[in-house]
N, C-alpha and C positions, 0 to 999 in steps of 0.2 A: 933404464933398461926393465921393460917388463916382463913377468914370469907369464908364460901361457897357461891358461888352463883348458883343457881340451874335454874334459870329462862331460860337458854340457852338451857336446855336440854327437850325441848318439842319435839313432832313428826313434827309438821309443822317445827320449827327451824332446825331441823336435815335435813328435806329435803333441807330447804335453805341453810343450810351449805354445803351440798353434792354439790349445785350448785356453792357455794362460793368458793369451792377449785379449780375450774377450772381457777379462775383468769383472766375470759376473753377470755381463750384457749378454742377453739372449740374440743368438743369430739365426736366421731362417738358413734352410738348406744351401739355397743359392749363394748367401753370405759366406757361409762355412766352406763352400766349394770354392769361392775366390780366394779366403783366407790359406785354406790348404793347397792351392795352386801357387799362392804367393810364397809359401815357406818351401814348397819343392823347387823352386827356382833360386834358392838363395847360392851365394858364394862366398868362397873364405877370402877376408882380407887380413895381411900381416899387420901386427902391432907397429904403431906410429904411421899407420897411413891415414892421410887426410880424407875424409869422406867428403866434406864440405868447405871451402874456403870462406874466411871472412867476406862479408859484403855479396855473397853468391844469392840470386834469388832462390826464396824456398818454393818451389812449384812443384814438388813432389813429398816422398816420404819414405822411410827406410824402416823395417821391422827387424830387431834384433833377435835372431834364432839362438845365438850363444855369444858370449865374449863380451866386451865392456867398451863404451863410446863416452869419451868426454866433450863437453863445449868447453872450449879455452880462450881465455884472453891472455895476450902477451904483453910484458913491458919491453920497451927497447934496449935494457939492458940483458933480456934473456929470462925475467923472471915470468913463471906462469901461475896463473889462476883456474883452477878447474871450477866453471862457474855451476855445471851439472853434471852428474852421471847419469847414462841410462844402460841397463842391464838386460839381461836374455829375458824376452816375453814382453819387450817395450819397443814403442815407436819412438823413432828419434829423427831429429833432421826435417822437420817439417813446422807448418804456421798456418793457421786457418784464416790469417788475415789477407787480404789480397794484397799482391806487390810485396809481400815482406821480404826481407832480406837476413841472412845469416848474422847474428850479432857477434860471433865468434866462429873460430873453425870447430868444425866436427872433427875429432881424431879418434883412431882406434887405440885403445889403451891395453889392448891383448890382442891375440888372434880373434878375429870377428866373425862369425858366420852371419852374413846380411841379406836381407831381401828387398826387393824394389817394390814399396807398398804404395807407387803413385796410382795404380789403378783403382785400390781401393779408396783412397783419398777424393780422387776426381768422382767416384760414384758416390761417395759420401756427400760431398758438396754440391753436387749438381743434380743428384737424383734421390734426395734423402728421404722420400714417401716410397720409392721403392726398395732403398736399403736403409731402413729405420735403425739397425742393429749396427750397421758401419758407421752411420752417423753420429748415433751415442757412443760408439767405442772411441771416435776421433775428439768428439767433445770432452769425453771424460779423460783423454791422454792430454788434451789442451789444456783441462783444469790442472792435472797435475804436474805439467810441466811450471804452471805459475805458483802452485802451492809449494813445489820444491824449492823454487828461486828464492820464495820468503823465507822457507827453512834456512838456504843457506846464508842469506843476508843475516838472520837471528845468530846462527852457527859460528860465522867467522867474524861477526861483528861484534857479539856480546857475550859470548860464552868462553868459560875456561877451557884449557886443553882437555882435561878428563871428560868435560861436557860434551866437546865438541865430538869427540871419538865415540863415546855412548851412543851421542845423538846419531851420527853415521851409522853405527851397528846397528843399532834398534831400526832405522829408515831401512837398510838394506835386507834385514831380516823379516821385515813386513813386504816388500817387493819381493824378494825369492820365494817367501811364502805364497804370494798370489800367483808366481809363474810356476809354483809346484816344485821347485828346486832346492827345499828344506829338506835336511835329514835331520828330525827332531830339531833342536835349536841352533842347528849349524847353517852355513851357507858358504856358497864359493867366494874366495878373496884371493885372487891372483895378483892384486896390486902390490908393487913395492911400496917401502917406506916413503922412498921418495916422491911418488905419484900420490900417495896417502897426504904427505905434506902439501901438495900442490892442490888438495881438495880442501884441505881443513886449515889453510894459511900457516902452516908450522914449518920450522925446519926439520931436518931428518932426525937431529939429535933430539929433538923434542916429542917427535912421533914415537922413537924408540922409547923415550923414556916413559911416556904416557901409556905404552902398550904394556911394557914392563910391569908398571904399577897396578894396572888393570889386571894383568895375570897373577901378580902377587896377591891382589885382593879378592881372587878367586870369583872374578866378574866374567873373564874372557879368556877362553882357550885358544890359541894360535897353532895350527900346524899343518903340514901337508896341504897348503893351499885353501885352506878352510877357516873360517871364524866360527866358533861356539859361543853363545852367551849362555853363561851359567847360572846366572841370577839375574832374571828378567826385570822382576819389580826393583832391584837395588840399582840396575841400570838405568830404569825409568826414572826414578827419584833423581839420579844424576844428570839425565837428560834434561828435565823439566827446570833444574836449577835449584831443587829443594835443597840440596847439599852445598852448593855454591863453593864459596871459598874456605867452607870449613873442611873439605876433603884435605887429608892431612900430608900429602907431598905435592901434590902437581899443581903449579902455579900459572899465572896467565902468562902468555906469550904472544905480543902482536905481532902481525905479517912485518912492520918495520923492523923491530927487535929481531924477529927470526933472521932478516936480510943481514943485518948487522954481524949476529953470531955467525952465521953461513960463511961471512965474509972476513971473521976474524977481527971484528970491530966490536971495540967497548961500548 
């Protein structure tokens, strides 16, 4: 079960998110009007709602005004890996390649205020000279998708548990800063430990243990649906692997071992 975080969905923050969509890219007046109209048409979807099913053609695009969306892959026994996270101020469920299909399901991980950005994508692809800002925006968003996938492979494939958590925290902090949703060094975190485990390839027990250690080390504060990074430089050292296996408590846990622990196997 996912805790709903609703504080993002205020009118002021919706306008802020529409600005955050630009990612530092300049939009002309017409482009900005199109973005504003897109946000104004957003609707609310409940946690657990599937936005796009696996194998579905990705002809359009969605813009997240508030909430969290995950791209997921499932095994036959019900185990889930969240391959990518999208948060407020980001585009999701799109692909710039023609005839592209969804590689996994796109699912609401919290209550999500979602806008159909298909018109923006259509103008960016077919009329880039008229809408250069929108074209640049979608190209940047597409590049970020590939960068996040590479980070996720590194995170789940090679990092220790505390490195994974630190890496994820810093990534989200940077993304929420870009969307204008950070307060100091804190940002929204409505996801349960079970969902975090699906993101990081860890059991719920190991997620809990890792968060406890980061709190004890005065690196991360977690309360009231938010995370606050207390020592960014130290967290960066951890996320980069500079401290690696020398960290004094938290050990490696592979997804296979997580599965055995979760099912009471030795």
